[in-house]
C-alpha positions as CSV (number, residue, x, y, z in Angstrom):
1,X,14.5,27.1,4.2
2,X,12.3,27.4,1.1
3,X,9.4,25.0,1.0
4,X,9.9,22.4,-1.7
5,X,7.1,21.1,-3.9
6,X,7.9,23.0,-7.1
7,X,10.5,22.1,-9.8
8,X,12.8,25.1,-9.2
9,X,13.3,24.4,-5.5
10,X,13.7,20.6,-6.1
11,X,16.3,21.2,-8.8
12,X,18.2,23.7,-6.6
13,X,18.4,21.2,-3.7
14,X,19.5,18.3,-6.0
15,X,22.2,20.4,-7.6
16,X,23.4,21.7,-4.3
17,X,24.1,18.2,-3.1
18,X,25.1,16.7,-6.6
19,X,22.3,14.1,-6.1
20,X,22.0,11.4,-8.7
21,X,18.8,9.5,-9.1
22,X,19.2,5.8,-8.5
23,X,17.4,3.3,-10.7
24,X,17.5,0.6,-7.9
25,X,15.5,2.8,-5.6
26,X,13.0,3.8,-8.3
27,X,13.1,7.4,-7.2
28,X,10.5,9.9,-8.5
29,X,10.1,13.1,-6.5
30,X,6.8,14.9,-6.5
31,X,6.9,18.5,-7.8
32,X,3.2,19.5,-7.6
33,X,1.9,21.4,-4.6
34,X,-1.8,20.7,-5.4
35,X,-1.1,16.9,-5.2
36,X,0.8,17.4,-1.9
37,X,-2.2,19.3,-0.5
38,X,-4.6,16.5,-1.6
39,X,-2.4,13.9,0.0
40,X,-2.4,15.7,3.4
41,X,-6.2,16.2,3.2
42,X,-6.9,12.6,2.2
43,X,-4.7,11.2,4.9
44,X,-6.8,13.3,7.3
45,X,-3.8,14.5,9.3
46,X,-4.4,16.7,12.3
47,X,-2.4,18.2,15.1
48,X,-2.7,15.2,17.4
49,X,-1.5,12.7,14.8
50,X,1.7,10.7,14.7
51,X,2.7,10.0,11.0
52,X,5.1,7.4,9.7
53,X,6.4,8.5,6.3
54,X,8.0,5.8,4.1
55,X,10.4,7.1,1.4
56,X,10.7,10.9,2.2
57,X,13.1,11.5,-0.7
58,X,14.3,15.1,-0.4
59,X,11.7,15.9,2.3
60,X,9.0,17.5,0.0
61,X,6.0,15.8,1.5
62,X,7.7,15.6,4.9
63,X,7.5,19.4,5.2
64,X,3.8,19.3,4.5
65,X,3.3,16.5,7.0
66,X,5.3,18.3,9.7
67,X,3.1,21.4,9.3
68,X,0.0,19.3,9.8
69,X,0.9,16.6,12.3
70,X,2.1,16.4,15.9
71,X,5.1,14.2,15.0
72,X,6.6,12.7,11.9
73,X,9.0,9.8,11.6
74,X,10.4,9.5,8.1
75,X,12.1,6.3,7.0
76,X,14.6,6.5,4.1
77,X,16.7,3.7,2.7
78,X,19.0,5.8,0.5
79,X,21.9,7.1,2.6
80,X,22.7,9.7,-0.1
81,X,19.5,11.5,0.8
82,X,20.3,11.8,4.5
83,X,22.4,15.0,4.3
84,X,19.7,16.6,2.1
85,X,16.9,15.7,4.5
86,X,19.0,17.1,7.4
87,X,19.1,20.4,5.5
88,X,15.5,20.5,4.1
89,X,13.9,19.5,7.4
90,X,16.2,21.6,9.7
91,X,13.3,24.0,10.6
92,X,11.1,21.2,11.9
93,X,11.6,20.0,15.4
94,X,8.8,17.4,15.2
95,X,10.5,15.3,12.5
96,X,12.9,12.4,13.0
97,X,14.6,10.7,10.0
98,X,15.5,7.1,10.3
99,X,17.9,5.5,7.9
100,X,16.4,2.0,7.5
101,X,14.6,-0.5,5.3
102,X,10.9,-0.3,6.3
103,X,10.5,-4.0,6.0
104,X,13.1,-4.5,8.8
105,X,11.8,-1.8,11.1
106,X,9.9,-2.6,14.3
107,X,6.8,-0.5,13.6
108,X,5.0,-1.9,16.6
109,X,7.7,-0.6,18.9
110,X,7.7,2.7,17.1
111,X,3.9,3.1,17.7
112,X,4.3,2.2,21.4
113,X,7.2,4.6,21.9
114,X,5.9,7.5,19.9
115,X,2.1,7.1,19.9
116,X,1.3,5.3,23.2
117,X,0.4,2.2,21.1
118,X,-2.4,4.0,19.3
119,X,-3.0,3.4,15.6
120,X,-0.6,5.4,13.4
121,X,-1.1,7.0,10.0
122,X,1.2,5.9,7.2
123,X,2.0,8.1,4.2
124,X,4.2,6.9,1.4
125,X,5.5,7.7,-2.1
126,X,7.4,4.5,-2.9
127,X,9.1,2.9,-5.8
128,X,6.3,1.1,-7.5
129,X,7.9,-2.3,-7.6
130,X,8.0,-2.5,-3.8
131,X,4.7,-0.7,-3.0
132,X,2.5,-3.8,-2.8
133,X,4.9,-6.0,-0.6
134,X,5.2,-3.1,1.8
135,X,1.5,-2.4,2.0
136,X,0.7,-6.1,2.5
137,X,3.5,-6.4,5.2
138,X,2.0,-3.5,7.1
139,X,-1.5,-5.0,7.1
140,X,-0.5,-8.7,7.6
141,X,1.9,-7.9,10.5
142,X,-1.1,-6.4,12.3
143,X,0.8,-3.4,13.5
144,X,-1.5,-0.6,14.9
145,X,-2.6,1.2,11.7
146,X,-5.3,3.8,11.1
147,X,-4.7,4.3,7.4
148,X,-2.1,4.1,4.7
149,X,-2.2,6.9,2.1
150,X,0.1,5.9,-0.8
151,X,1.1,6.9,-4.3
152,X,0.9,3.9,-6.6
153,X,0.8,3.1,-10.2
154,X,-2.6,4.0,-11.6
155,X,-3.4,0.4,-12.6
156,X,-2.4,-0.9,-9.2
157,X,-4.8,1.6,-7.5
158,X,-7.6,0.4,-9.9
159,X,-6.8,-3.2,-8.9
160,X,-6.9,-2.4,-5.2
161,X,-10.4,-1.1,-5.4
162,X,-12.0,-3.3,-8.1
163,X,-14.7,-5.9,-7.5
164,X,-15.7,-9.3,-8.9
165,X,-16.0,-9.7,-12.7
166,X,-13.9,-6.7,-13.7
167,X,-10.6,-7.4,-15.5
168,X,-8.6,-5.5,-12.8
169,X,-10.1,-7.8,-10.1
170,X,-7.6,-10.2,-8.6
171,X,-5.7,-11.5,-5.6
172,X,-4.5,-7.9,-4.7
173,X,-8.1,-6.5,-4.7
174,X,-9.1,-9.2,-2.2
175,X,-6.1,-8.9,0.0
176,X,-6.4,-5.2,0.3
177,X,-10.2,-5.2,0.8
178,X,-9.9,-7.9,3.5
179,X,-7.8,-5.5,5.6
180,X,-9.0,-2.0,4.5
181,X,-11.4,0.2,2.7
182,X,-9.7,1.6,-0.5
183,X,-10.5,5.0,-1.9
184,X,-8.8,6.6,-4.9
185,X,-8.0,10.2,-3.9
186,X,-6.5,11.6,-7.1
187,X,-5.0,10.6,-10.4
188,X,-1.5,12.0,-10.8
189,X,0.0,12.4,-14.3
190,X,3.7,11.8,-15.0
191,X,4.5,15.5,-15.3
192,X,3.9,15.9,-11.5
193,X,7.2,14.1,-10.9
194,X,10.9,14.4,-11.4
195,X,12.1,12.4,-13.2
196,X,8.9,11.7,-15.1
197,X,7.8,8.1,-14.6
198,X,6.6,6.2,-17.7
199,X,3.2,5.5,-16.2
200,X,0.3,7.4,-14.7
201,X,0.0,7.3,-10.9
202,X,-2.8,7.6,-8.3
203,X,-3.0,8.4,-4.6
204,X,-5.0,5.8,-2.8
205,X,-6.1,5.8,0.8
206,X,-6.5,2.5,2.6
207,X,-8.5,2.9,5.8
208,X,-8.0,-0.1,8.0
209,X,-11.2,-2.0,8.9
210,X,-12.0,-1.9,12.6
211,X,-13.4,-5.4,12.1
212,X,-12.6,-7.7,9.2
213,X,-15.5,-7.6,6.6
214,X,-15.7,-11.4,6.6
215,X,-15.1,-14.1,9.2
216,X,-12.9,-17.0,8.1
217,X,-11.4,-19.8,10.1
218,X,-8.0,-19.7,8.4
219,X,-7.2,-16.5,6.5
220,X,-3.8,-17.8,5.2
221,X,-5.6,-20.8,3.7
222,X,-8.2,-18.5,2.1
223,X,-5.4,-16.5,0.5
224,X,-3.8,-19.6,-0.9
225,X,-7.1,-20.4,-2.5
226,X,-7.4,-16.9,-3.8
227,X,-3.9,-16.9,-5.3
228,X,-4.4,-20.3,-6.9
229,X,-7.7,-19.3,-8.4
230,X,-6.2,-16.2,-10.1
231,X,-2.9,-17.8,-11.1
232,X,-4.7,-19.4,-14.0
233,X,-7.5,-16.8,-14.7
234,X,-9.0,-18.6,-17.7
235,X,-9.3,-21.9,-15.9
236,X,-12.3,-22.9,-13.8
237,X,-12.0,-22.7,-10.1
238,X,-12.0,-26.5,-9.8
239,X,-9.0,-26.8,-12.2
240,X,-7.2,-23.8,-10.7
241,X,-7.3,-25.3,-7.2
242,X,-6.5,-28.8,-8.4
243,X,-3.5,-27.7,-10.4
244,X,-2.0,-25.4,-7.8
245,X,1.3,-26.9,-6.4
246,X,0.6,-25.1,-3.2
247,X,-2.8,-26.8,-2.7
248,X,-3.7,-29.7,-4.9
249,X,-7.3,-29.8,-3.8
250,X,-9.3,-32.7,-5.0
251,X,-11.8,-31.7,-7.7
252,X,-14.6,-33.7,-6.2
253,X,-14.2,-31.8,-2.9
254,X,-14.3,-28.4,-4.7
255,X,-17.4,-29.5,-6.7
256,X,-19.2,-30.5,-3.5
257,X,-18.3,-27.1,-1.8
258,X,-19.5,-25.2,-4.9
259,X,-22.7,-27.1,-4.9
260,X,-23.3,-26.2,-1.2
261,X,-22.6,-22.5,-2.1
262,X,-25.1,-22.8,-5.1
263,X,-22.4,-21.9,-7.6
264,X,-21.9,-23.5,-11.0
265,X,-19.2,-26.3,-11.1
266,X,-17.6,-24.4,-14.0
267,X,-17.4,-21.0,-12.2
268,X,-14.1,-19.1,-12.4
269,X,-12.4,-17.5,-9.4
270,X,-12.9,-14.0,-10.7
271,X,-16.6,-14.3,-10.2
272,X,-16.3,-14.9,-6.4
273,X,-16.3,-12.1,-3.9
274,X,-14.5,-12.0,-0.6
275,X,-17.4,-13.5,1.4
276,X,-17.6,-16.4,-1.0
277,X,-13.9,-17.1,-0.8
278,X,-14.2,-17.1,3.0
279,X,-17.0,-19.6,2.8
280,X,-15.2,-21.8,0.3
281,X,-12.1,-21.8,2.5
282,X,-14.2,-22.9,5.5
283,X,-15.9,-25.7,3.5
284,X,-12.6,-27.0,2.1
285,X,-10.8,-26.9,5.4
286,X,-13.4,-29.1,7.1
């Protein structure tokens, strides 16, 4: 079986199976071998590793992963791709394809059965509209993860790694950085995909923190504060938290907390870093 990863091979496989791209699955297949090599290198995959691939498509990256890893489990939601994957991955005995929705899969169980409960490496090239919910679900569910190396929209990658004060900084930056260390591996132009997406992409690696960078009594309350403070970016933190239907925090209480933190009463949420949000959450939950 020819290795995929270039346009001719990809077209040949798609034609052989009469495959039609489905808008609802947001399918864009990678057709650039340099980018594939970079992803494997960035994900730091070695011969002892168990890899969970989300969205294998026609198996292009899966072939690369299978060459590098001990074992790969690839989870694909589109049943039309299953016969193609059976064909393109027929030479690899260390790959299992599961037809499922990743959000409904018991990853904890998978890690226990296939990797003795040790942290797994996740690699994904997902439709952009669902990337963030999947990444957050992986982290929040506390499944044993080592890292997530994922292709995302360029601006989402920028948001994930930006800090206070920049215009990209927001709830997503804080959520990702609470769980992981983000690192942008490569920018990927639209011509590296088939069909070409309308936006630029980037590969980002999120390496899970061994210990959370901040201590907070109630993380879910902290994230409610974070969401509320970015929902109305132009408003002061006091107004944002007071107006939030989820919170309705008394302005006086916020003012007192900000004073304790030596912050201006008119400060905006985008000026606070993760440690400051953690402190604010602890003060407001007293």
